[in-house]
C-alpha positions as CSV (number, residue, x, y, z in Angstrom):
1,X,84.6,70.8,59.9
2,X,86.2,73.1,57.4
3,X,87.6,71.3,54.3
4,X,91.1,72.6,53.3
5,X,90.8,75.2,50.6
6,X,87.4,76.4,51.4
7,X,88.5,79.6,53.2
8,X,91.5,81.9,52.7
9,X,93.0,85.3,53.8
10,X,94.7,87.6,51.4
11,X,96.2,90.9,51.9
12,X,96.9,94.0,49.7
13,X,99.0,97.1,50.6
14,X,99.0,100.5,48.9
15,X,101.6,103.0,50.0
16,X,101.1,106.5,48.6
17,X,101.4,110.2,49.2
18,X,97.8,111.4,49.6
19,X,98.8,115.0,48.8
20,X,100.7,114.4,45.6
21,X,99.1,111.1,44.6
22,X,102.4,109.4,44.1
23,X,102.2,105.6,44.6
24,X,105.3,104.0,46.2
25,X,103.9,100.3,46.4
26,X,100.7,98.7,45.3
27,X,100.7,94.9,45.6
28,X,100.0,91.9,47.7
29,X,101.6,91.0,51.0
30,X,102.5,87.9,52.9
31,X,100.3,86.3,55.6
32,X,101.6,84.7,58.8
33,X,99.0,81.9,58.8
34,X,99.8,80.5,62.3
35,X,99.6,83.8,64.0
36,X,96.5,85.0,62.2
37,X,94.7,81.7,63.0
38,X,95.4,82.2,66.7
39,X,94.3,85.8,66.5
40,X,91.0,84.8,64.8
41,X,90.3,82.2,67.4
42,X,91.0,84.6,70.1
43,X,88.7,87.2,68.7
44,X,85.8,84.7,68.0
45,X,86.1,83.3,71.5
46,X,85.9,86.9,73.0
47,X,89.2,86.7,74.7
48,X,89.9,90.4,74.4
49,X,93.0,89.3,72.3
50,X,93.8,88.9,68.7
51,X,92.5,92.1,67.2
52,X,94.7,94.3,64.9
53,X,96.4,96.9,67.2
54,X,99.5,98.3,65.4
55,X,101.2,98.9,62.1
56,X,105.0,98.4,62.3
57,X,107.6,99.9,60.0
58,X,111.2,98.8,59.5
59,X,114.3,99.3,57.4
60,X,115.8,95.8,57.4
61,X,113.9,94.2,54.5
62,X,116.2,94.9,51.7
63,X,119.7,95.9,50.8
64,X,121.0,98.1,47.9
65,X,124.5,97.5,46.3
66,X,126.6,100.4,45.0
67,X,125.1,99.9,41.5
68,X,121.6,100.5,42.8
69,X,120.5,96.8,42.6
70,X,118.1,96.0,45.4
71,X,118.0,92.6,47.1
72,X,114.9,91.7,49.0
73,X,114.8,89.4,52.0
74,X,111.8,86.9,52.4
75,X,108.9,87.9,54.5
76,X,108.9,86.5,58.1
77,X,105.9,84.3,58.3
78,X,106.9,81.4,60.6
79,X,107.2,81.1,64.3
80,X,104.9,82.8,66.8
81,X,107.7,85.2,67.7
82,X,108.2,86.4,64.1
83,X,108.9,90.1,63.7
84,X,110.1,92.7,61.2
85,X,113.9,92.5,60.4
86,X,114.6,95.9,62.0
87,X,111.5,97.7,63.3
88,X,112.2,101.4,63.6
89,X,108.7,102.9,64.0
90,X,105.2,102.0,64.8
91,X,101.7,103.4,65.0
92,X,98.5,102.3,66.8
93,X,95.8,101.7,64.2
94,X,93.2,100.4,66.6
95,X,90.7,103.3,66.7
96,X,89.0,101.8,69.8
97,X,92.2,102.3,71.8
98,X,93.1,105.4,73.8
99,X,96.6,104.8,72.5
100,X,95.4,105.8,69.0
101,X,96.2,109.6,69.2
102,X,94.6,110.2,65.7
103,X,91.8,107.8,65.1
104,X,90.4,109.8,62.2
105,X,93.6,108.9,60.1
106,X,94.7,105.7,61.9
107,X,91.8,103.4,61.9
108,X,90.1,100.1,60.8
109,X,87.0,99.8,58.7
110,X,85.0,96.5,58.1
111,X,83.8,96.4,54.6
112,X,81.1,93.8,53.5
113,X,78.4,93.8,50.8
114,X,75.5,91.5,51.6
115,X,75.6,88.2,49.5
116,X,79.4,88.3,49.1
117,X,81.3,85.4,50.5
118,X,84.1,87.7,51.7
119,X,84.6,90.6,54.1
120,X,87.6,93.1,54.0
121,X,89.2,94.8,56.9
122,X,90.7,98.1,55.7
123,X,93.5,99.3,57.9
124,X,94.5,103.0,57.2
125,X,97.6,104.5,58.7
126,X,98.9,108.0,58.0
127,X,102.5,109.1,58.5
128,X,102.0,112.9,58.7
129,X,104.3,115.6,57.8
130,X,105.7,116.0,61.3
131,X,106.3,112.4,62.1
132,X,108.6,110.7,63.0
133,X,110.0,113.6,65.0
134,X,113.5,112.8,64.0
135,X,113.0,112.6,60.3
136,X,115.1,114.4,57.7
137,X,113.7,117.5,56.0
138,X,113.7,116.3,52.4
139,X,113.3,112.9,50.7
140,X,116.7,113.0,49.1
141,X,118.7,110.7,51.3
142,X,121.4,108.5,49.8
143,X,121.5,106.3,52.9
144,X,119.2,103.4,52.2
145,X,119.7,102.2,55.7
146,X,118.4,105.4,57.4
147,X,116.1,104.8,60.3
148,X,113.1,106.1,58.5
149,X,113.8,104.8,55.0
150,X,111.3,102.1,55.3
151,X,111.3,98.9,53.2
152,X,109.2,96.6,55.3
153,X,105.9,96.8,57.3
154,X,103.4,94.6,58.9
155,X,100.2,94.3,61.1
156,X,100.5,93.2,64.7
157,X,97.7,91.9,66.9
158,X,97.1,92.5,70.6
159,X,98.3,89.7,72.8
160,X,98.0,91.1,76.3
161,X,100.2,94.2,76.2
162,X,101.8,96.7,73.8
163,X,105.1,94.9,74.4
164,X,103.7,91.6,73.5
165,X,102.2,91.8,70.0
166,X,102.0,89.2,67.3
167,X,102.9,89.8,63.6
168,X,100.2,88.6,61.3
169,X,101.4,90.0,58.0
170,X,104.7,91.1,56.5
171,X,105.5,93.0,53.3
172,X,108.9,93.9,51.8
173,X,109.2,96.6,49.3
174,X,111.7,99.0,47.7
175,X,113.0,101.6,50.1
176,X,110.7,104.6,50.7
177,X,112.0,107.6,52.8
178,X,109.6,109.3,55.2
179,X,110.7,112.9,55.5
180,X,109.3,116.2,56.6
181,X,108.1,117.3,53.1
182,X,105.8,114.4,52.5
183,X,103.0,112.4,53.9
184,X,102.9,108.7,53.5
185,X,99.6,106.8,53.8
186,X,99.2,103.1,54.0
187,X,95.9,101.4,53.0
188,X,96.2,97.9,54.1
189,X,93.4,95.4,53.1
190,X,92.9,92.0,54.6
191,X,90.3,89.9,52.8
192,X,88.6,87.0,54.6
193,X,87.0,84.9,52.1
194,X,84.9,81.8,52.1
195,X,85.3,80.1,48.7
196,X,82.3,77.9,48.9
197,X,79.7,76.7,51.4
198,X,81.1,74.9,54.4
199,X,79.7,71.4,54.9
200,X,79.4,70.1,58.4
201,X,80.5,66.4,58.9
């Protein structure tokens, strides 16, 4: 039996332009504990389900009033059907999948140092200059509701098909426009940590 409080999962997101070094967001994210518990059980029991498959982007996580004040909605972390508020783009980050068209820049790395009671999954996703195809040329939009002015993103796990994914994390941040003149890279770290030895009862 695992005593409550002996294990936890945390997440951290860094959103930046790898060319200029500009950092747009660098903070923690919310975890959907129900969905991530299902995903871990599926993965550990070799069901070919539950593994991280996609990073999703949306523009429905905040609103900006005429004076520039930003109001943020709470992350969606309850209910198995939870989703982004308004998903407008997505990329496959499972570098074992044929659907990942750029596994060098969209991939997962397992990071562990012997003796440590935690292991990190680093999910890297690059929105390159030419994507999305319908983006504006420059990052000077005054429309904070633009399709590719992102203010939310999350990780989704495989649940049988690309149309049936489960949200396991969700982060809301100030609007960041993806445009032709900039790259945006997301380094998304999930830390799975055992806080002390687990005693069997």
